[in-house]
NUDOMI-619197 format. One record per residue (C-alpha): residue in one letter; x, y, z. Coordinates in steps of 0.25 Angstrom, whole numbers, padded with zeros to 4 digits, always signed. Layout:
N
AXYZ ...
END
This chain:
173
M-0073+0161+0150 S-0064+0170+0142 S-0061+0167+0128 D-0047+0163+0132 Q-0052+0152+0142 S-0062+0148+0131 S-0051+0146+0121 D-0042+0139+0131 K-0054+0129+0134 K-0055+0126+0119 K-0040+0123+0118 N-0042+0112+0129 N-0054+0106+0121 S-0045+0096+0113 F-0043+0081+0112 T-0031+0073+0115 I-0026+0069+0102 I-0017+0057+0100 K-0003+0058+0106 D+0009+0049+0103 D+0009+0036+0110 S+0018+0037+0122 N+0019+0022+0123 D+0025+0020+0110 G+0031+0006+0113 H+0041+0010+0124 G+0033+0000+0133 G+0036+0009+0145 Y+0028+0015+0156 G+0014+0018+0152 V+0012+0007+0142 G-0002+0002+0142 A-0007+0014+0150 V-0020+0020+0144 S-0017+0033+0137 L-0028+0044+0137 E-0020+0053+0128 N-0029+0052+0117 M-0042+0053+0125 S-0050+0066+0127 S-0063+0068+0135 V-0075+0075+0129 I-0086+0080+0137 V-0100+0080+0130 D-0110+0089+0137 P-0124+0088+0130 N-0129+0098+0140 E-0121+0109+0134 N-0120+0103+0120 K-0105+0102+0120 A-0093+0092+0120 Y-0079+0096+0124 V-0065+0090+0128 D-0063+0090+0143 M-0050+0082+0146 G-0053+0084+0161 A-0063+0072+0159 M-0051+0063+0158 H-0049+0065+0173 A-0064+0067+0176 R-0061+0082+0177 S-0069+0087+0165 D-0078+0100+0167 V-0090+0092+0168 E-0084+0082+0179 R-0079+0093+0188 R-0085+0097+0201 V-0095+0086+0202 K-0094+0073+0210 F-0096+0061+0201 L-0105+0049+0205 P-0106+0036+0199 D-0122+0036+0199 K-0129+0043+0188 D-0142+0044+0196 A-0134+0052+0206 V-0133+0063+0196 P-0148+0064+0190 N-0147+0078+0185 G-0133+0077+0179 K-0129+0083+0166 L-0124+0073+0155 Y-0110+0074+0150 W-0102+0064+0143 I-0087+0062+0144 V-0082+0056+0131 W-0069+0050+0130 V-0063+0052+0117 N-0050+0045+0112 V-0043+0049+0100 D-0035+0040+0091 R-0028+0040+0078 N-0032+0032+0065 E-0027+0032+0051 K-0035+0045+0049 G-0029+0052+0061 P-0035+0055+0075 Y-0049+0051+0078 Y-0059+0049+0090 A-0056+0035+0093 G-0064+0032+0107 V-0076+0040+0111 T-0083+0036+0124 G-0093+0044+0132 C-0096+0044+0147 E-0108+0050+0154 I-0107+0060+0165 R-0118+0067+0172 V-0115+0080+0180 D-0124+0088+0190 R-0117+0100+0193 E-0128+0105+0203 I-0125+0093+0212 K-0111+0092+0208 R-0112+0077+0205 A-0110+0069+0192 Y-0111+0055+0187 K-0100+0047+0179 S-0096+0033+0178 M-0081+0033+0180 P-0080+0018+0175 E-0088+0022+0162 H-0078+0034+0160 V-0066+0025+0162 T-0071+0014+0153 R-0076+0024+0142 M-0062+0031+0142 E-0055+0018+0140 K-0065+0014+0129 S-0062+0027+0122 L-0047+0024+0123 K-0050+0011+0116 G-0057+0018+0105 Q-0072+0015+0108 I-0084+0024+0105 I-0094+0024+0116 V-0104+0035+0115 E-0117+0028+0113 H-0122+0030+0127 M-0121+0046+0125 D-0133+0054+0121 E-0135+0058+0107 K-0132+0073+0110 S-0119+0070+0117 K-0115+0061+0106 K-0117+0072+0096 L-0110+0082+0104 L-0098+0073+0105 R-0098+0070+0090 E-0098+0085+0087 F-0087+0087+0097 L-0078+0076+0091 S-0080+0080+0077 D-0079+0095+0079 F-0067+0093+0088 N-0059+0086+0077 S-0066+0082+0064 D-0054+0074+0059 M-0054+0065+0072 W-0069+0064+0071 E-0068+0060+0056 N-0057+0050+0059 S-0066+0043+0070 T-0073+0030+0068 D-0087+0028+0063 E-0090+0022+0076 L-0088+0036+0083 K-0095+0044+0072 H-0108+0034+0073 A-0107+0035+0088 L-0108+0050+0088 P-0118+0053+0077 E-0121+0067+0072 
END
């Protein structure tokens, strides 16, 4: 990868921060629809000790999800590598923007057999819970939680500092 491509990739590694509310009381089309404007998807890869934003996950097209067939049975992918798709919702409080909802979903990918596991109902439910400001990461392994904490705090220390104690305790140092 050339340095130009590398810097382009870094530019795309950003969160969707709060946008103006398009439904500002006009009561027209789209009122009551779920908005994903403030949500980003973070891939946590404990195999490579990294975490990064991959907005492709919003449509099941992240780098780790491509070129594999997903199966609903984890036992069908016994040698799959562990990854987490973490749904991160950003909101604003009196201090400014903060990480409001953070929910992790497991996926297992076996590139050799081009098969992978993920629970689509779990992904949909956790995405919705992130939108509602819930923190659900207790089922993640400690290494992955540490990678996620480091990523969130390094990505934007102000948003991390503005976040709830619940999130900070759920993702220990």
